[in-house]
N, C-alpha and C positions, 0 to 999 in steps of 0.2 A: 308599593316598594316592598323590597326583600326584607324579611324578618331576619333579626340577629339571633344567632344560636346563643345558648345559655353560656357558652365558653368564651364567646367573642367579646363581650363587654370587659372581661378579665384581661383581656390583651390591651385594652385601651389604656391602663394604667402604665404597662411598659412602653407603649407607643409613645405617650405624653412625654414620659421621661427622657426617651430618645430624642423627641422633637426639641425639647428644651435644650439638650446638649447640642443638637445640630444648629439650632438658630442662633447659638452663641458662637459656634466654632466654624461653621461651614462656609460662611461668606468669604473670609481671606483666604481659606484653604482651597475652595473649589476652583479658584483661579490657578493654582499651580499643581494640584492633586486631581488625578482621576478618582471617579466614585469607587474604583476598585481598592483605593487606600482610605479614601474618607469614610467608607463604611466600616472600617476597622477602628475608628476612633472611639474611645469611650468604652471599651470592652471591660467589664467589671469582672474579676474571678469569683466574687461573693454571689453576685446576682445571675452571673452566667457561668455556672461552675464546669459547664461541658466547653465554654468558648462560645463564640459567635459563629453562626453559620455562615460560610464563605464558599464560593466555588472553588473547586480544586485547581492547581496550577496545570494538571493535565486534563484537557478536554478530550473524553474517548471519542473515537469516531462511532458514527451512528451504526448499530447494528441493524440487520434486516428487520422489517417489522414484525416478522414471524419470530423474533428472538428479543423481543423488548426486555429491559431490565430496569430495575430501580436505579435512579441516577445516583452517582456517587457524591455524597455530600461530605464536606470536611467542616469541622467547627475549629476555628482558630483562637488560640489563647495569648493572653498579652505577655505571657513569658516566651513566646516563640518568635520566629523571624519569618519574614516574607521576602520572596525574591521581587526585586524592582528594577526598573530602568528608569534612570534619571538623566534628562537632557539638560545640558548647560546652555547658558544664555549665549555662549560662543564656544567656539573650539578651544581657544586659548584660556578660557575659564574651567575646562572640564578637570584640570588637575587639582584646582582650587576646590572644586565641588566635591571631588573624590575625597580630599582632606577633611572637608566639613562633614560629609557623610560618615566617614570613619570616626571622626570626633563624637558623633551622636551614636555610634555603636555599629556601624555597617561592617559586616564581615565579607571576605572574599571579593573585596572590590576590585573591578577591572575596568579599565578604560578603553574605548575605541571610538575615535571621533568625538563627538559632542557628548556621547552616551555613557555614563557610569552604571554598571551593573553590579548588583551584589546582594547580600542578604541583609535586611534591615529590620530591627527590632520592632515588634507591634507596638510596644508600650510607647514609642517615641515617634510614631507617624505624624502626630499633629505638631512636632517640631520641625518638619521638614519645610513648611512655607516660610520660615525664618531664615533660610539660607539664600543670601542675595544671588549667588551664581546659578540657582536652580531656576530653569524655565518651566519645567513641567516633568511629573512623575507618575508612574502607573505600574501595577503590577505585570508581570510577564506571564503569558499562558501558552502552553504548548498543547498539540494535538497528537494523540496516539494514532497510527496508521494500521491497526490490527482490525480485523473483521470477525463476525462469526457467521457460519453457514447457516443454511436453514431448509433446502429442499433435498428430497430424497428419492430414490429409486431403487429396484432390487440389485443384489450383488450378482455377478457371473464371473467366473474365472476365465480369463483369456489365455493362460499359461504363460511360459517364459520364452521370449524370444531366443532365437539361435542365431549367434554371430559366427560368420565365416572365421573370423580371427578374435582372438580375445583371451587375455590372461584370467586366472582366478582373480576375483574381485571381492574380497570379503567385507561383510557388514561392519560398520562402526557402531557398535553398540546395540541396545535393544530396538530402538526407534530409528527408521530411515525415511529421510525426506523422499517424496514421490517426484520431487522435481529431478532427482537423479536420472530417472528413465524418461519423464516427459521432456525435459530438455536436452537428452541424449549426452549427458555428461558421463554416464556409465561408459559409453563407447570409446570416449576420449581416455579414460583410464585403462580400459581393457585392451585397446588398440596400441595406445603410445606411453602409458604408464605416467601421464601427467597428473600431478596430484597437488599442484601449488607449491612445491618445494622452490625455497629461495625467494618467496613472495610473502610480504606481511600485509595483513589486513586489520585496520583499526575500526572498531565498532562503536558508534555513538548511538547510545539508547537510554532508557529510563534508570534501570538497575540491572544487577547481574546475579547477585546472591542473597537478596534480602529474605528470601523465603528458604535458604539453606540447603538447597539441592545441588550445589556444585560438586561437592565431594561423592555424592552417589552418582551423579552422571558421570564423573571421571572413572569411578570404580566399574560402572557397566560399560564403559567405553563410549559413551555418548558425547563425551567431550575430551580434548586432548588435555594431557596432564600439566601443560605449561601455559595455559591462558594467562596473559599479563594484564591483571586487573589493578590498576593503579589506585583506584578510589572506586568506592560503591555509594549507593544512595541509602542513607538509614531510613528505614522505612517507618516512619513516625505514624502514619495514618493507616497502614494497611493496604495503601492503594497502589503500590508498585507491584508488577507482575513479573519482574526479572526477564522482561523482553529481550534484554542483551544477551542473556544466556541461551534463550531459544533461538536467536539469531546466529550465536555461535554454533549450536548444535546443527542448524541447517547449513552453514558454510562447511563444517567439518565433514558431513556426510558426503558432500560433493568434492571438496578439495581437502582432504585429510591431513596434507602436510603443509598448508600455509601457515604460517604463524599468526596467532590471534592475539589482539590487545583491546582492551575495552576502557572507555571513559564515559562517565555519566553525563547525561544532559540536564539531570536533577541532582542537586546535592543539598543535604540538610532541610529541615523543616519542610517548607511548602514548595521549594523548586529553586531555579537559578535563572538569572537575567539571560538577555541575548549576549551580552558580552561574555559571560561565563561559557555560554554554548560557543562563541567564536574562539575563547581562550582554549577550550577543550580540543576545537578543530585544528587550531595551529599547534597544540602539543602533540596530538596524534600524528599530525602530517610530517612531523620531525623524523618520526622512525618508521613510518609505513608507506608502502607502495599504493595502498588502496584504502579510501575510507569509505564507510557506508553508514548511512543513518536512516532512521525511521521517524523523523520528526518534522512536524510544520510548526513554525512560530507565528502565532496568531497576531502578534504585534507588527509583523512584517508588511511593507507595502505590497498593494496588488500591482501597481503601475510604475514602480521604480524599484531598483535593486537596493535593499536595506542593508544593514551592517553585516547580517549573517551571509546574505547573497554576495555582498563584495568580498567577504572573506573566502567563500568557497571559489569564487572566481579566481582570487591571489593564489590559493594553493594548487588550484588546477594550472595556472600559468607557471607554476614552479615545477609541474611535472607530476604531481599527485593524481591519481585517478579517483574521482569523486562520484559515487553512486548514491543515489537517493530515492526514496519512495515517492511516488507521484502523489496520490492522495487517495482517500476512500469515500469521496463525496460525489462521484460520479458527475452529474451536471446541476448539483443542488446548489445552484447560485442564481441570484437576480441580477440583471443588468437592464438599465434604461437610461435615457436622457431625462432631465428635468422637465416636467409639464406642469403648467398652472393649474392648480386645483383649488383655487380661491384661498381664503385664509380660515384660521382657527384662533380661538382665544385659549391661551395655554398659560397655565401658572407658572411663573418664571423659575421658582426653586424646584428643582428636581428631586428634593427630600420632602417636599410637602405632601404628605399623605392625604390630607383633607381639602385641598384646594382653597386654603384660607388666605393665600398670599397675594400679592401683586401678579396681575395678568398681563400677557404680552399678546398682541394680534400678529400672527406669524404666517407667511406663506406655506402652503401645504402642497405635497406633490399630488398628481393626478395619476393613479394607476390605470385608469379607464382610458377612454378615448375622448375626443373633443365633443362629440355627441353625448357621450355616457360617462360623466364626470363621476369618479369614485376616488375618495381622498384617503383611502385605507386598503390594506390587505387584511384579510381573515386568516388567523393563525389557529390552527387546531392544537391544543395542548391537554391530553388527557390527564386525569387526576393523578397526582404524583409523578408526572413526567415533567421533562425539562428541555430547554433547547438553548443553544448559543448562535448568536448571530453577530457576524463581523462585517461592519458597513464602512466603506471607504468611497472617496470620489477624486475626480483627477486634479489633484493639487499635490506638490511635493510634501515629502516628509521632513519636519524638521531634524529628526533623529536620524535620518538617513544622509543627510547633505554634508557634503565637504565644506561648503560655505554657509552662509546665512539664508535660509529659506524657511518655508512652511506654509500652512493653509492660509488664503485669503478670505476664505468662507467658512462660517460655522453652521453645520447641519446636526440635527437630532433625530434620533429613532425613539418614538415615544409608543408606548404600550397602553391601550385602554381596554376596559370591559365593554360589553356591547351597550351599557348605558352611558359610556363615555366618561367614566371614572378613570382617571389616571393610575396605572399601576406604578408606583413610586418605588425608587431604590433598586432597580434592575439594570442600571446602566443606560447607555445610549444619549447622555445629555452632558457630556464633558466639553469644556472649552477648547476650541480648536484654533483660533485665529493665531497665527504664527507659530502653530504647533503642528501635530500629526493630523491629517485629515481621517480620522479613525474613531469610530464609535463601536463599543462592545456591549451587547446585551446578554446578561446571563439570566435566564428566566426559569425558576422553578415553581411549578403550579401549586405545589403544597405551601409555598411560602405567601400566597396571596392573603393568607389570614393576617398578614401585617396591616391590611386595611379591612376593617370590620364590615365596611359597607360594599365589599365585592363579593359576590357569590362564589363560594369556595368550590361549588360543584359545577361551575361553568366550565366548558372545554373549549370555548370560542373567544379569541380575543381579536381586537383591531390593532394594526400596527400603521402608524403613519410616519412619513418623512417630513420634517419641517425645516425651513431656512430660517435660522436665528439671525444670521448676520451675513453681509456680503452678497456676491452674485450667486445665481444659481449655476450648479456645475455643468459641464456638457455631458459627462458621464458618470454614472452612479452604479455601484455594484455591492451586493452582499452575499456573504457565504452563510448558509443556513445548515447547522450540524445539530442533529437530533440524537439524543441518547436513548431514544425509544420510538415512539409513535406521534411525536409532534410533527407537523408540517405545515407549511403555507397552503390555505385552501384555495386562494384566488389570485389571478394574476401573476402566477409563478411561472417564468418562461425559460428558465434553465441557462446556464452559462459555463464557461470554463472554471474549473476549481483548483488548478496548479497555479501556485503564486509563490513568492518568496525564493528561497534558494533552490527549490526544486525547478524553478523557472530560469535558473542561470543557464547561459548558451553551453558552457564548457561542462556542466555537470552531466551525468548519465542518468536520466530521470525513467523510473520503472514503472509501468502499470502491472495489472495483475489479470491472470487468467487461471481458472480453477484447473488442476491437474488433470482431473478426469475429462475436462473438455478440450483435449489435446490428441492429435492423431495416434500417440502411442498407446494411450490408455484406453480410448473407446472409439478409435478411429473417426473422431470428430475433424474433419478437414474442410475449411481451414479451422484452426482452433477459436474458441469464443472467449472474449474478454468478460471478465467480472462486471455485472451491471454497476457495481458501485465504484468500479476503477475510474480515478480522476481524469477529466479532460483538459487538454491543454490550450494553447494560443490565447493566453492573457497577454494583452498588448503592453509593452512598456512605453511609456508615454513621456519619461523625464529621465535625464542622465543623472549620475551621482551627485551632482552640484545643484540640482533641482530645476534645471533648464528644460523647458518643453521641448521635445525632439520635433523637428520639422516633420519627419515622417515616423509614425509609431512603429517600434520594433517587435515583430510578432516572432516569438521563437517556438520552433516546432517541438512541442513536448506532449506526450511523453516521448522518449527516444526508443524504447522498446518495451517488451512486455515479459514478466517473469511469471513463474508458477506460484499459486498458493493453495491453501487448504492441506497442507502437507503435515506430516507427523513429527511431533516432538515428545519428549517424555512426560511435559507437565503443563504446557500453556494450551489453554483451551479446553474443549469438549470433544469427546469422540464422536464425530458426527459422520464418519464415513465406515464405521464398523470395523475398523483396522486394529482396534485395541488400544490406539494411542490418541492422545489429544490432537486435535487439528488446528493448526496456525493458519488464520486467514488474513488476507489483506495485502496492501502493497508493502507493508512492513516486512513480509518474509519474501515477497518476490524480488525485493531489490537485493537482500543478502545472496539468493540464489544466483543472480546475474554478477554479483561481486565475486562468488566463487569461481563461475565460468571465467571471469576476467583474469583471475590469478592462474588459471591453466593457460591462457594466451600468453601472459607474462612470463611464465616458465619457459615457454617454448621461445619467445622473444621478448626479453626484458627492455629492449630499445624502444617499443611501442609508445608514442605519446598518447595522452587522454583523448586527443581527436582521432588518431589513428586507430586506437582500440575501438572507440564508438563506431567509427565507420565501419569496422570489420563486423561487429555485431549487428549493425544496421543491415549492411549489405547481405549477409546470409541469414538473416532472421525469416521465419515462416510467416508469409504475408497473412494478415487478418483484416477484418472489417469492422468499421465503426457502426454497429447495428442501431445505436441510439441516434446519433447525428444531430448535432447541435443546432441545426436548423429547425429540429422538431417537425419537420415535414415528412418524416420517414425515411427509411433506410436507402431506397433507391437502389442504384448499382453498387456493386462491390467496389469498395475503396481501395484501388490498387496503390501499393506502395505506402506512403505515410497516411495515416489519419489521426485525429486529435484523441482517440481513445486508446489505441494500442501502439502508437508511434509507427515504426517499421515491421513491428510484429513480434512474434514469440521468439526468443533467443534459442538458437540451435547451436549447441556447444561443440557438436562434432563438425557441422558445416562450418562454423566460425575457425577453429584450431586447423581444419585441414586446408583453409583457404590462406593460410599464412605462408611466407617465403620459406622455402627449405623443406616443405612437408614432402615426404616420397610420393612419387607420382601416382602410385595405386591408391593412396588413401586420399590424394587431391582430386581424384576423379568423382564423378557422382555417386554419392552413397558409399564411397570407398570401395568400390569394384570396379576393375577394368581388365581387358584382355590382354594377355602377354604378347609383348612384340618379339621375343626371344624364348624359343623352347629347345631343350636339349634332353637328351638321355645319355646318362652317365654309366660307362661300362668299363670293364678293365682294358687298358690300352687305348681308350678313346681320347681324342684331343680335348683340351679344357673347354668349358663352356663360357664363351666370353661375351661381355656386353658391349656397349657401344660408348663414344665419349659423352652422349647424352643421357637424359633420364631414361632408364629402362625399366620394364616389367620383365623379369626372367623367371620362367618356370622350368626347374630341372628335376628329373627323375632318376633315381639310382635303379639300374637294371640288374637285379640280381641273377646268378652269383657275380657280384662285381668286387674285384680286388684292385690292388694297386693304388696309385694316387689320383684321386678324382678331384678336379678343381673347377670351381665357379668364380669368375673375376668379372665384377660388373664394371670395371674400369673406373668411369667418373659419372657424375650427375646425382641427382636425388633419386635413388633407385629402389626398387622392391625386387627382391630375391626370396623365391620360394623353392625349397629343395625338399622331395619327398624321399626318404629312405625306406630301406628293408633290411632284414638280417642278411649279412653278406659274409664273405669268406674271411679268414683271418688276416687277410693283408688290405683289407679296406682302410683307406685314409682318405677322408674328404676334407678338403679346405675350402672355405668361403670367404672372399673378400669384397667388401662393398666398394672400396675406392673413394675417391674425394667426394664430399657431398653427404648430405643426411640420407641414410639408406634404411630400409627396412627389411630385415633377413628373418625369414621364418623357415625353421626346420622341423619338419613333422614326419611321423612314421615311427620307426623302431631302430634300435642299434644293438648289436650284440657286445659282449664283454670284451671281445678282441676288436672292436671297431674303434676308430679315433676320428672325431669331428673337432676341427679348429675354425674358429669364427674370427675374421679381423673386420673391424670397421672400416680401416685403412691399412695400406701396407704395415708390416710390422716395424716397430719403432717410429711411426709417423702418427702425427695428430693433425686434423685439419680444423679443428676448433668447432666440428659440426657434431649434433647429437645422432647417433645410430641407435636403432632399436632392433633388438634381438629377440624374437619371440620363439621359444621352445616348446614343442608340443611332442615329446618323444618318450615312447615306452622303452624299457631297458630289460635285458635278461635277468639283472640283479641289481644291486645298489652300488657295485663296485666300480662302474663306468659311468661317463657322462661327457657332455660337451666342453671343450675348453674354449674360453672367450679371451681374446687377447686386447687389452687396452693400453694406452701410452698416457703418462702423465705429463701434460704440457707445462704444469706449474701454474696455471691460472684457471683451473677447472671450475665451472659452475653448472648448474642442473641443464641449462640449455646446450652445453658444449660437451657433456659427457655422455658415454655410452649407456643405455638401459636395458637391462636384461628382464624380459617377462618371463614368469614362471621359472624362474632360476631354481634349479634343484628340486622341481616339482614334475613329477609324471602327470599324463592326463587325468588320471584317477586320483591324484592328490598323493601318490607313494612318493619315494625318494630316488633321485637320480644326482650321481655324484658329480655334478658341474663344477667346473672351476673359472675363476677369473684370474687371468695372469696379468699382472701390471708392470709395465716396463717403466721403472721409477728411480730416481736416484735418493728418493726419502729413505730413511732409515726404518720406518715403521709404518703398517697399515693398520687401521682402525675401521671398526664397523658400528654404526648406529642403528639399533634395532627399532628406533622409533620412526624412522622414514626411509630405511633401507639404503642409506648412503655409505659408500666406501671411501675413505680418504688416504692419502699419502702425506703424512705430516698434515698441514692445514689445507691442502688442496684436494678437492673433491675429484676423484677419478672414475667412479662408476655408481650405478644405482641398480637396485633390484627391486622388482614389484611383482607381487606382493612382498613387503617386507618380512622377514622371518625372524624368529628368536635369535638371539646373540648365540645361545649354545648350539644351535643347528648349523653354525658354521665354524670352520677351523681356519686360522690364519697361520701360514708358515712362510716366512720371508716374504716374497712379493706375490703369493698364491693365496687367494680365498677359495675355500672349498666347501662344498656342502657336505657335512658330516652325517653319513646316513645311520650311525650307531645311535642317533638322537632322534627319538620320535617327536612330533611336534602335533598339537591337537588340529582337529579338522577345522577348515575355516567356516565361520558361520556364513551361510548364504544371504544375499540381500533378498528383501521381500520380492515376491514374484509380482508381476503386473497383473494387476486385477481390477476390473471397473467396480467403483464402491457403490453403495446404495444412494448416496447424496448425488443429485443431479442439479446443475444450475439451469439446463436447457434440454430440451428433448429434439435433438436433431439439429443440423446446422442451418436448416432452412427457416428456423424460427426466429422471430425479432423480440427482443424484451419489451418494447412499447414503442408506439408512434403518436405522438401528441399534437394539438393544435397550438398555435400561438395564442395567447390570451386576447379575447375580443374578436377573433376571426369568425366569420360567418360561413367560411367554406363548407360545402356539402358535395358528396357525401363525407362522413367523417374518415380521416386518413386512418389507415391501419386495419379498418373493416374491409375485407375484400369484397368486391361487387357480388360474389356469390353468396355472401351471407344475407344479402338483402332478399335472396329467395329462399333462404334457410328457414326451417321450421321454428327454429329457436329464436328468430328475430321478429320483433314486432316494431314495424317501422312506421313511426309517427312523423317523419320529416316532411312528407308531402302535404301534412295537415297545417303546416305552419307553426309559428311560436306558440307557445303556451298550450299545446295541445291536449295536455294532461291536467289542466285546470278544470274548475267547476266540479264535476262529479268524480273526476280523477279517471285513471287507466287501470282497469282490473287485469290481473295476469294469473291464469290458472294453468297449472300443468302437473302431470305426474312426475314425481322425482324418482329416477331409476339409473342404475349404473349402464353406461354406454358401451357399445361394442367398439367404437371408433371415437377418436378425440374430436372435440368441437374445434371449428377453424380459428377461433379467437377465445380468450378467457379459459383455456381449459384446466381443469383441475388437476390434471395428471402430475404436475410439477410442485403441487404445494405439499407442505409437511404432514398436513393432516390426512391427505389421501393419495400417497405416492403411487403412480403408476396406473391409477383408475380415473376414469373420466365420468363425470355425473350430469344428468340433464340440468340445464339452466335456461334463462331467457334473457334476451338481450333487446332493451327498449332503446330504440334510437329518437331522440327527442330534440327539439330546439327551443331555447328560451330567448326571449327578446328583451325582456326586462327582470329585474331581481325576483326570485321566487323562493318561498319556503316550501321545501319538499318533505313531505311525510309519508309514513307507510301504515296503513291499516291492514290488519290481519283479519281474514274472512273464516279461519277455522282454527282450532286449537294448536294443530301441529305448527301452523306458520309463526305462532307468537314466538317462539324459543328458537327457531331455527332459520327463518328466511331474513336475510338482509339485502339492502340495495346499495351497491357501490357506483358512485358517479364518476365517471371517467371523462377526460377531455380527448380521448382517443382509444384505440382498440389496442389490446395487448396480446401477445402470444400465449401467456400465462397470467396468473394473478402476482404480478410484480408492482406493489403498491409504492411508486414512486411520487415524491411530492410534484413533480411536473406533470403528471398524468391524473392521479387520484384527487378528486375534489371534494368529496363527502362520503360518508358511510352513514346509513340510516336504517334502524330496524323498527318494528312494531312498538317497542316499549322505549325507544330511545328519542330525544328531543329532534324537532324538525331540523333538516340541513339547511343551510342557506345557499343559495345558488345567485352569486352576484354577476359573474362575466356573462355578457350576452354571448349567444353562439349555440353550436351543436354539441350535444353529449350523448355518452354511451351509457345507459343505466343497466347495470348487470344485475338480475335478479338471481340470487344463489342461495343455496343450503349447504354448501362446501360438500362435506362427504357424507351427508345423511341421504337416505333413500327409503323407499318403500311407503310413500305417504303422497297425498296431493298438497303441493303449494298452492296457497289462494290469498292473495294480497291485492291491495288497491293502492296504486301510487297516486298521491294528491299533490298538486303543484299550486298552492295558493300564492298570492303576491306576498312579497317580502314583508316583515314589520315596517311601520312607518318611519321609525327611526333610521332603518336602513336605507329606505327610499329617500328620506331627506338628505342623507349624507351623500348618497349617490348623485341627487340632483344638486346638491351643494347650495339648497335654498336658503340654509340657515347656517350660521356659523356653530362652532362645537365649543362647549365650555366645559373644561376639565373638571370643574368642581360643581356641575350643574345640580347634582343630587341634593346639595345643601338647601337648594330652594325648597325641597320636598321632606326636609329632615323631620319635619314635625310629624310626617306620616309614618315614619319608621316605629315599628313596634320593637320594645325592648323584650 
């Protein structure tokens, strides 16, 4: 038996005290309260001055394994509040339940359906069970959708793209999101001047200014001055990152004139319940055209629309565009049907640390096959690491139903050590009958010291699914969220991870692609999705009343993909060498798409959510799901929709130019088209006319040209391009677009004696269509410029008024005395320097972009003129397009990984190209049959050197440690027919510290350690790795970036320990308190 450390007996005293409290209070409470609340009972300020350790309200998304971090731990004190969701016994009792909760001190109470959410005092948690109207209560947990990057490659400058058309486009502050170029938003601004004017975006995230950077961001120009922050999250624990402000920065870079507002999804102490999230959605929906969030609610159903999802559906039906982040969990979900794995003896009380109480004999799930029964999964949890597991099955949620419903079965998730001692008080054992079919496990490896008989240095744990009551479910699913290096080692098959409100049909759900893995930045075509971007197609099995659907509803999510890994002023770390922190994850991809949506709505505010989504999907750049949930490999390219990227990467320019009313030249492919009308303008020549249809007119002034020169496009959504040259004193050029949305370009130069007049329509007429005038004119002096005539129709809006690009600016940034002449009955014109709008009274009549300082313009009567006596600062250029050092993949042909289904015997291993079998770096033991490396083991010896070309699989070039370099490795292909204990013996000193073996269930293009692929890692000094699943494996012998020596190791594959073999065969039942029989052998 294991020895107790000198510190562990001291822990017994506090544990005994806790057990006395629990045995006297838990029985009546656990029927109504989740363990997330019962473990807060009895907190004592004197004995626990820091408060009791509890998992935070926000569960961070798992970073990549090469960016592991210490889990965020929160200590809760008795004088604080926690966010809870309390489900009433019936809908009609919800108001009474709210009143009773408020009587006990609940704050911010909100009712939706049967659920009351709010902030409840920790000191009164034990009083909850006394409320007659309470069916069940639990804490609410959210999940952040921000990620960190991890791979790198050298920087090389690609230079700045040259656009045929385009205005000045000044930077907004110090940091600029690379999504601006990657999603071609910059082209929309430069060619059409669309910046989100007249569109409001509401942001739902954790906090905005708890770290105090808002004022600085506004001073540097990285945020607008008028963000409406109605409420913020008080940062009691230092756990909030002001992600809402980073989202606002990201939107502002792309759509600088959209109105922004913010509401927290977390408020006070430790968070806010689902109903408060619902309330925030409803409040922001009243005043905004677009809502965007970056939250997943971990209490929401997988297979049914919960209350948040129902609310999102409601606001979408009301016409609000709801954009949400997919998830950052890739395919880190397990799905299966119930399979009989025999029974186990389990102590009934989930808070019984020592297995002293009454036992139950319960059915247990078989993770293996009928011939190879294994009633557990192995979970690897390194020291001081943690994980969250959300487990559900196919029963309706009581908290989501409009009527009376709930689970008819009760399943538990139970953790054990390898000696089958229960890991108590980590969740997974709530009451479920007539409640929600939901179990949550929050496991912190450092907290196993709560049980002095469990080895604190162990990294492997068993996880079992047991049926406590009712019939076995047809479908089970859990989401595995690691905040570091924890992952399921065995039988993890992968599955969709998009659920809850991101799975709502009307919501626009956004996946993520690293900005450098796009055509604009590194000529990666098609773009490549982030490997962590969440997969969709989670089926809806129940309606909102809890009735099982005759045909499951599979919603195709995500809808589209946005860009991540982009710059902000403060959030994240500088991982691409840009000098600014990098914001990773679908948390930032979704706001980028929201910004694009605002540009579409500026052009056409009548677009419904369904119509706008259709435009983004139809014009997106098609991508491939290189992971494929089948786990059987990438196969052919997934044309159109796929479960990882939706319909592809949002292309803002393609989306905007597909809208009705876009001038014909921009609507053409890539915004370029040949003219159908060409004219030469000279003195005495006839006017240059268009046709009644959409035209592309190119007219050239032939100097010396005098007299009246006329270009008239007549009607249609025309494009007119006039090239001028210095002409005689009598030059007078008039350009008229006519009815329709016209795009008028005037380039070249003009003398002081020239006159250029531009009309979107005939004088004194207004067709309610937006004309765009782009001026690229040099002048002899600042005394002359173009005159643009507009008409005030009295109901001007951004989509109906004319826009002047480069108004008052020569191509080199000098001054040109352009004028805007307004035909209006209003008594006064005003100019807003924040967004470049000109108004006649309350009516918008014209827009200039880029906006100029107010003092650079003069207003005289109905004329707005550029004042060349006033110098303006040079516009700060946006960051050049350059490939960063951080890389996600090397080349579009590479796949992240291809894995086997658990238990499959398929040979050869998918993902390992047939050519690798003949490669020098492969040792193929597959022909030798199962357990070919047992007995004396398999010796592997090779010289470790840097290679001139990459390996076909498992190349090191993409790793953080050795970017851009490939090193020699060896790949052993082997088959296991029974459980094995794999260990590594070093045969020389160099191999002791450097050589490792990674055990994979498939081949990867690079070292992407995903739970569905990696099964174990073992070194010469580490404990043996347990291989439980039968089948084929790829054993990678690697030294990462070390070189210049000989690697010499022996891989030994012994039979698994007897306890593992017994459990696999199910020859004996498992007793959770079995160690007590050997207690006498324990050494103090």
